LOMISE-520245 format. One record per residue (C-alpha): x, y, z. Coordinates in nm, 3 decimals, padded with zeros to 5 digits, always signed. Layout:
X/Y/Z
...
***
This chain:
+01.571/-00.477/-01.086
+01.580/-00.762/-00.838
+01.961/-00.764/-00.825
+01.999/-00.675/-00.459
+02.057/-00.299/-00.475
+01.837/-00.242/-00.168
+02.015/-00.508/+00.037
+02.353/-00.370/-00.068
+02.264/-00.020/+00.044
+02.131/-00.143/+00.379
+02.451/-00.343/+00.433
+02.650/-00.029/+00.352
+02.453/+00.174/+00.607
+02.502/-00.100/+00.865
+02.879/-00.084/+00.815
+02.871/+00.295/+00.855
+02.671/+00.270/+01.177
+02.925/+00.023/+01.317
+03.219/+00.259/+01.265
+03.284/+00.437/+01.593
+03.488/+00.712/+01.427
+03.200/+00.835/+01.212
+02.974/+01.128/+01.316
+02.625/+01.024/+01.422
+02.447/+01.181/+01.126
+02.127/+01.025/+00.992
+02.067/+00.917/+00.632
+01.783/+01.027/+00.404
+01.636/+00.772/+00.161
+01.396/+00.904/-00.105
+01.185/+00.645/-00.285
+00.862/+00.623/-00.490
+00.551/+00.585/-00.276
+00.503/+00.228/-00.398
+00.840/+00.126/-00.251
+00.804/+00.274/+00.097
+00.675/-00.045/+00.254
+00.934/-00.255/+00.072
+01.218/-00.041/+00.209
+01.073/-00.056/+00.560
+01.050/-00.432/+00.544
+01.399/-00.477/+00.400
+01.552/-00.245/+00.661
+01.387/-00.449/+00.938
+01.504/-00.773/+00.778
+01.865/-00.685/+00.699
+01.951/-00.440/+00.976
+01.692/-00.419/+01.255
+01.936/-00.213/+01.465
+01.885/+00.088/+01.236
+01.620/+00.323/+01.373
+01.392/+00.412/+01.084
+01.146/+00.701/+01.064
+00.880/+00.691/+00.792
+00.816/+01.052/+00.693
+00.507/+01.009/+00.480
+00.135/+01.069/+00.487
-00.042/+01.176/+00.805
+00.261/+01.083/+01.017
+00.468/+01.372/+00.878
+00.321/+01.638/+01.103
+00.352/+01.423/+01.413
+00.712/+01.323/+01.330
+00.816/+01.681/+01.258
+00.681/+01.794/+01.595
+00.853/+01.506/+01.773
+01.192/+01.553/+01.604
+01.203/+01.932/+01.579
+01.397/+01.975/+01.909
+01.695/+01.802/+01.745
+01.691/+02.047/+01.456
+01.903/+02.357/+01.418
+01.853/+02.628/+01.678
+01.643/+02.424/+01.923
+01.721/+02.295/+02.271
+01.862/+01.961/+02.157
+02.040/+02.095/+01.850
+02.383/+01.942/+01.812
+02.281/+01.618/+01.981
+02.246/+01.300/+01.772
+01.886/+01.269/+01.652
+01.686/+00.967/+01.775
+01.683/+00.799/+01.432
+01.933/+00.663/+01.180
+01.730/+00.663/+00.859
+01.460/+00.900/+00.736
+01.247/+00.732/+00.471
+01.045/+00.971/+00.256
+00.876/+00.991/-00.082
+00.940/+01.180/-00.408
+00.597/+01.343/-00.383
+00.733/+01.549/-00.095
+00.949/+01.727/-00.353
+00.679/+01.761/-00.619
+00.388/+01.934/-00.450
+00.356/+02.298/-00.355
+00.100/+02.283/-00.075
+00.169/+02.473/+00.246
+00.217/+02.144/+00.431
+00.478/+02.003/+00.191
+00.669/+02.331/+00.194
+00.672/+02.319/+00.574
+00.787/+01.956/+00.563
+01.078/+02.038/+00.331
+01.179/+02.323/+00.560
+01.177/+02.083/+00.853
+01.405/+01.836/+00.671
+01.655/+02.116/+00.615
+01.700/+02.138/+00.993
+01.922/+01.831/+00.983
+02.264/+01.753/+00.847
+02.255/+01.424/+00.654
+02.532/+01.173/+00.617
+02.402/+01.023/+00.291
+02.116/+01.113/+00.061
+02.008/+00.797/-00.123
+01.770/+00.811/-00.420
+01.599/+00.492/-00.531
+01.470/+00.493/-00.891
+01.714/+00.779/-00.941
+01.620/+00.825/-01.307
+01.331/+01.032/-01.167
+01.578/+01.322/-01.127
+01.735/+01.286/-01.472
+01.567/+01.608/-01.586
+01.760/+01.883/-01.410
+01.498/+02.141/-01.508
+01.207/+01.963/-01.337
+01.067/+02.106/-01.013
+01.124/+01.772/-00.840
+01.490/+01.762/-00.936
+01.552/+02.124/-00.835
+01.399/+02.073/-00.488
+01.594/+01.752/-00.427
+01.917/+01.922/-00.537
+01.857/+02.196/-00.280
+01.800/+01.934/-00.010
+02.109/+01.743/-00.122
+02.325/+02.039/-00.018
+02.257/+01.932/+00.342
+02.405/+01.585/+00.276
+02.772/+01.490/+00.291
+02.740/+01.224/+00.021
+02.492/+01.115/-00.243
+02.403/+00.771/-00.373
+02.183/+00.697/-00.675
+02.010/+00.363/-00.739
+01.854/+00.283/-01.075
+01.778/-00.021/-01.285
+01.732/+00.193/-01.595
+01.999/+00.141/-01.863
+02.250/+00.422/-01.874
+02.263/+00.446/-02.251
+01.918/+00.603/-02.289
+02.028/+00.965/-02.318
+02.371/+01.121/-02.268
+02.224/+01.458/-02.162
+02.019/+01.290/-01.890
+02.323/+01.092/-01.783
+02.518/+01.417/-01.758
+02.246/+01.556/-01.529
+02.278/+01.255/-01.299
+02.655/+01.292/-01.295
+02.623/+01.657/-01.201
+02.382/+01.566/-00.925
+02.607/+01.305/-00.770
+02.932/+01.502/-00.821
+02.845/+01.872/-00.791
+03.197/+01.971/-00.682
+03.365/+01.781/-00.964
+03.131/+01.907/-01.235
+03.045/+02.265/-01.146
+03.064/+02.431/-01.487
+02.765/+02.355/-01.712
+02.950/+02.496/-02.015
+03.242/+02.259/-01.951
+03.001/+01.966/-01.927
+02.831/+02.071/-02.250
+03.168/+02.087/-02.422
+03.262/+01.747/-02.279
+02.938/+01.597/-02.412
+02.957/+01.773/-02.749
+02.963/+01.541/-03.048
+02.790/+01.557/-03.383
+02.517/+01.291/-03.408
+02.615/+01.236/-03.774
+02.984/+01.181/-03.697
+03.027/+00.818/-03.594
+03.389/+00.874/-03.496
+03.297/+01.165/-03.267
+03.015/+00.963/-03.113
+03.248/+00.668/-03.046
+03.503/+00.901/-02.886
+03.229/+01.058/-02.671
+03.108/+00.719/-02.549
+03.466/+00.629/-02.461
+03.504/+00.953/-02.261
+03.177/+00.896/-02.078
+03.274/+00.539/-01.986
+03.606/+00.663/-01.851
+03.426/+00.926/-01.645
+03.169/+00.679/-01.511
+03.418/+00.408/-01.422
+03.513/+00.521/-01.068
+03.157/+00.613/-00.969
+02.926/+00.342/-01.100
+02.879/-00.005/-00.956
+02.693/-00.196/-01.225
+02.537/-00.534/-01.162
+02.375/-00.747/-01.431
+02.158/-01.051/-01.379
+02.394/-01.292/-01.556
+02.662/-01.209/-01.297
+02.465/-01.222/-00.972
+02.172/-01.457/-01.041
+02.320/-01.737/-01.245
+02.074/-01.990/-01.106
+01.783/-01.829/-01.291
+01.684/-01.982/-01.625
+01.693/-01.757/-01.927
+01.390/-01.537/-01.988
+01.185/-01.642/-02.287
+00.972/-01.408/-02.495
+00.682/-01.512/-02.713
+00.534/-01.268/-02.966
+00.189/-01.366/-03.096
+00.039/-01.173/-03.387
-00.334/-01.121/-03.333
-00.576/-01.050/-03.616
-00.870/-00.816/-03.573
-01.229/-00.938/-03.559
-01.437/-00.877/-03.870
-01.634/-00.577/-03.740
-01.320/-00.439/-03.582
-01.142/-00.463/-03.918
-01.433/-00.293/-04.094
-01.423/-00.006/-03.845
-01.045/+00.024/-03.885
-01.059/+00.051/-04.264
-01.364/+00.280/-04.257
-01.182/+00.516/-04.022
-00.874/+00.506/-04.242
-01.073/+00.589/-04.556
-01.259/+00.869/-04.379
-00.937/+01.034/-04.270
-00.780/+00.992/-04.615
-01.079/+01.174/-04.761
-01.050/+01.455/-04.506
-00.677/+01.490/-04.573
-00.731/+01.499/-04.951
-01.006/+01.758/-04.919
-00.783/+01.977/-04.701
-00.475/+01.944/-04.922
-00.568/+02.226/-05.159
-00.594/+02.599/-05.098
-00.369/+02.836/-04.911
-00.256/+02.836/-04.554
+00.110/+02.745/-04.571
+00.264/+02.643/-04.238
-00.067/+02.671/-04.052
-00.223/+02.411/-04.280
+00.082/+02.185/-04.242
+00.060/+02.211/-03.864
-00.310/+02.127/-03.876
-00.240/+01.825/-04.098
+00.036/+01.705/-03.864
-00.205/+01.726/-03.571
-00.465/+01.533/-03.768
-00.211/+01.261/-03.844
-00.124/+01.227/-03.475
-00.494/+01.208/-03.389
-00.562/+00.940/-03.648
-00.280/+00.720/-03.523
-00.425/+00.746/-03.172
-00.769/+00.661/-03.309
-00.634/+00.358/-03.495
-00.451/+00.238/-03.185
-00.780/+00.256/-02.994
-00.957/+00.048/-03.257
-00.676/-00.209/-03.254
-00.704/-00.244/-02.878
-01.083/-00.243/-02.858
-01.352/-00.076/-03.074
-01.533/+00.032/-02.755
-01.259/+00.291/-02.703
-01.419/+00.484/-02.992
-01.787/+00.565/-03.061
-01.947/+00.355/-03.331
-02.213/+00.138/-03.159
-02.411/+00.426/-03.006
-02.536/+00.624/-03.305
-02.704/+00.965/-03.295
-03.046/+00.814/-03.225
-02.908/+00.617/-02.929
-02.736/+00.932/-02.803
-03.066/+01.122/-02.813
-03.227/+00.860/-02.589
-02.935/+00.871/-02.346
-02.929/+01.252/-02.353
-03.291/+01.272/-02.235
-03.222/+01.029/-01.950
-02.904/+01.213/-01.851
-03.088/+01.548/-01.864
-03.364/+01.417/-01.637
-03.109/+01.290/-01.385
-02.896/+01.605/-01.393
-02.583/+01.407/-01.479
-02.405/+01.707/-01.630
-02.531/+01.963/-01.379
-02.859/+02.144/-01.323
-02.778/+02.419/-01.574
-02.693/+02.193/-01.870
-02.957/+02.196/-02.144
-03.035/+01.915/-02.386
-02.797/+02.039/-02.655
-02.517/+02.077/-02.405
-02.576/+01.722/-02.280
-02.565/+01.591/-02.637
-02.237/+01.772/-02.699
-02.085/+01.607/-02.393
-02.209/+01.262/-02.493
-02.071/+01.298/-02.846
-01.718/+01.321/-02.705
-01.751/+00.996/-02.509
-01.649/+00.647/-02.624
-01.881/+00.347/-02.644
-01.731/+00.211/-02.325
-01.787/+00.539/-02.138
-02.148/+00.551/-02.263
-02.193/+00.186/-02.161
-02.075/+00.272/-01.808
-02.312/+00.571/-01.798
-02.606/+00.344/-01.881
-02.488/+00.105/-01.606
-02.507/+00.388/-01.352
-02.874/+00.438/-01.439
-02.970/+00.092/-01.313
-03.084/-00.247/-01.441
-03.400/-00.114/-01.609
-03.172/+00.028/-01.880
-02.987/-00.300/-01.933
-03.106/-00.322/-02.293
-02.879/-00.028/-02.378
-02.561/-00.191/-02.245
-02.291/-00.338/-02.465
-02.322/-00.715/-02.500
-02.071/-00.989/-02.423
-02.028/-01.031/-02.798
-01.922/-00.668/-02.818
-01.689/-00.717/-02.520
-01.512/-00.989/-02.719
-01.532/-00.783/-03.039
-01.157/-00.728/-03.025
-00.903/-00.977/-03.153
-00.679/-00.909/-02.856
-00.957/-00.968/-02.602
-01.053/-01.291/-02.775
-00.689/-01.401/-02.755
-00.666/-01.284/-02.394
-00.971/-01.491/-02.299
-00.812/-01.804/-02.443
-00.476/-01.725/-02.283
-00.623/-01.668/-01.935
-00.818/-01.992/-01.957
-00.498/-02.177/-02.045
-00.296/-02.008/-01.769
-00.563/-02.076/-01.508
-00.555/-02.445/-01.594
-00.178/-02.441/-01.536
-00.208/-02.255/-01.205
-00.012/-01.955/-01.336
-00.055/-01.602/-01.204
-00.008/-01.350/-01.486
+00.071/-00.980/-01.445
-00.083/-00.761/-01.716
+00.043/-00.417/-01.816
-00.127/-00.158/-02.034
-00.039/+00.199/-02.130
-00.402/+00.306/-02.098
-00.605/+00.276/-01.778
-00.923/+00.257/-01.988
-00.791/-00.073/-02.128
-00.760/-00.190/-01.767
-01.125/-00.092/-01.716
-01.230/-00.313/-02.007
-01.005/-00.596/-01.887
-01.178/-00.570/-01.550
-01.508/-00.619/-01.730
-01.360/-00.928/-01.894
-01.235/-01.060/-01.557
-01.584/-01.021/-01.409
-01.737/-01.190/-01.712
-01.496/-01.484/-01.679
-01.547/-01.502/-01.303
-01.177/-01.450/-01.228
-01.045/-01.287/-00.913
-00.801/-01.004/-00.973
-00.627/-00.709/-00.816
-00.586/-00.378/-00.994
-00.305/-00.133/-00.926
-00.280/+00.204/-01.099
-00.208/+00.566/-01.017
-00.541/+00.608/-00.837
-00.475/+00.318/-00.599
-00.406/+00.461/-00.250
-00.047/+00.420/-00.137
-00.162/+00.226/+00.171
-00.323/-00.038/-00.051
-00.043/-00.031/-00.308
+00.217/-00.093/-00.038
+00.026/-00.370/+00.140
+00.280/-00.647/+00.208
+00.044/-00.922/+00.095
+00.039/-00.774/-00.255
+00.404/-00.871/-00.292
+00.346/-01.239/-00.218
-00.010/-01.289/-00.328
-00.207/-01.566/-00.490
-00.424/-01.315/-00.673
-00.504/-01.439/-01.016
-00.455/-01.117/-01.211
-00.269/-00.793/-01.144
-00.366/-00.509/-01.377
-00.102/-00.236/-01.392
-00.045/+00.061/-01.625
+00.268/+00.014/-01.835
+00.394/+00.365/-01.761
+00.274/+00.393/-01.405
+00.392/+00.680/-01.196
+00.541/+00.604/-00.957
+00.692/+00.306/-01.140
+00.592/-00.048/-01.065
+00.807/-00.187/-00.782
+01.059/-00.455/-00.870
+00.901/-00.710/-00.631
+00.589/-00.724/-00.848
+00.799/-00.821/-01.148
+01.051/-01.049/-00.980
+00.775/-01.253/-00.814
+00.569/-01.297/-01.130
+00.584/-01.617/-01.329
+00.449/-01.445/-01.636
+00.452/-01.080/-01.732
+00.233/-00.971/-02.021
+00.273/-00.642/-02.204
-00.039/-00.518/-02.381
+00.097/-00.306/-02.663
-00.040/-00.180/-02.993
+00.089/+00.019/-03.287
-00.155/+00.147/-03.547
-00.184/-00.111/-03.820
-00.003/-00.379/-03.617
-00.134/-00.580/-03.326
+00.064/-00.795/-03.093
+00.062/-00.957/-02.757
+00.399/-00.982/-02.587
+00.457/-01.207/-02.288
+00.777/-01.295/-02.112
+00.819/-01.582/-01.870
+01.038/-01.591/-01.560
+01.053/-01.872/-01.308
+01.040/-01.777/-00.940
+00.944/-01.961/-00.624
+00.566/-01.935/-00.572
+00.438/-01.792/-00.246
+00.231/-01.995/-00.001
+00.057/-01.695/+00.151
-00.296/-01.601/+00.055
-00.517/-01.296/+00.072
-00.859/-01.202/-00.054
-00.830/-01.040/-00.397
-01.167/-00.871/-00.401
-01.098/-00.695/-00.072
-00.776/-00.555/-00.212
-00.886/-00.447/-00.558
-00.810/-00.077/-00.594
-01.071/+00.044/-00.842
-00.965/+00.342/-01.053
***
């Protein structure tokens, strides 16, 4: 990430285009939607002579009609196409709509010099529909190139899938690959021998760059782990939930049932850990403030407004409300207008989480220093509550998550912005682009394990941008 893989690939394509003895075949570059604009910009910057076609969004139909004559079997078939690079998105190989199927058929019209996959770990699962479709398309390419910043030691089976993708002629037999990768996980000697074999196999095909080799001018990254204690009511709720579940587990321990009972208990344990994680993050992710009496009041209002449909009766409305968290119920009351403001959660309840209290202090400190933090969370609902906190503190922010339209996510000003806060899911799909991370002075990971609370922030020093844009106009609300 941020080590120049994109620039290297563009330089490689520029060298290929300058060789007169090479056939005039175009290249296909497949990237996450969030990186489309970045690739366009880098291609213009590093090699403006390359003719780039963006095959994405509404332009796909127009481009396919324009370029179809250069495809197989048409009048201009056999002639060099009027482009050098086709830039498209992984979603083209994920969806099954009639339009995407037609688009994939169109792309098969062409012979490709190189198929280049950015964030190539997205095809590590050979059984996924995305991977299968891309492998079919790759048969039309003479060569394949994979780019990834993900460490290779994550999973040997996934690594084997990537090797088979990039070298289908060398590794044709799945059984032979399975035998090559076979090693008992309990046998340290066999595992060491396997790792040695894999390294020998990877050697000729992998160009690995690490930050200490190519960016020596950067200062070392520092990480600060701050343990955060829960607020008093938050702690009470945590322990009350724990005791309640212990009682339920004890009551269900007796009797018959065998494996079915064990499976039910295992599911309960998973559910309780999720529930405890919610409480650690913010009590409003569970329901404890709005009791049954408060739900009855809300149910009558919701019934009168037809919130859950014209056919939903009072009992049905109550059932729906009982499944909602305090924060969801708070937002429902907000939709009903200011006359119901007395039913909303208070600022005290907003700060009723130890992590949000710590975040408030941290943001105040960072604002005084002129820093621009980037906040990650695994749950988009946490981002919703953080938005509430931003509004309460009067801070401008920009939110990016899976619901943010690609056009807004790829806006060039987002990559060099003076926005105060960027709120991004930790496991966003598509992944967060490297420019967001490499241009951030501080990156904060909002992470919780049941029973343990921590705030992790890492600091990197990069040159601040002098460009400015309006944060409110760009906020993509999920």
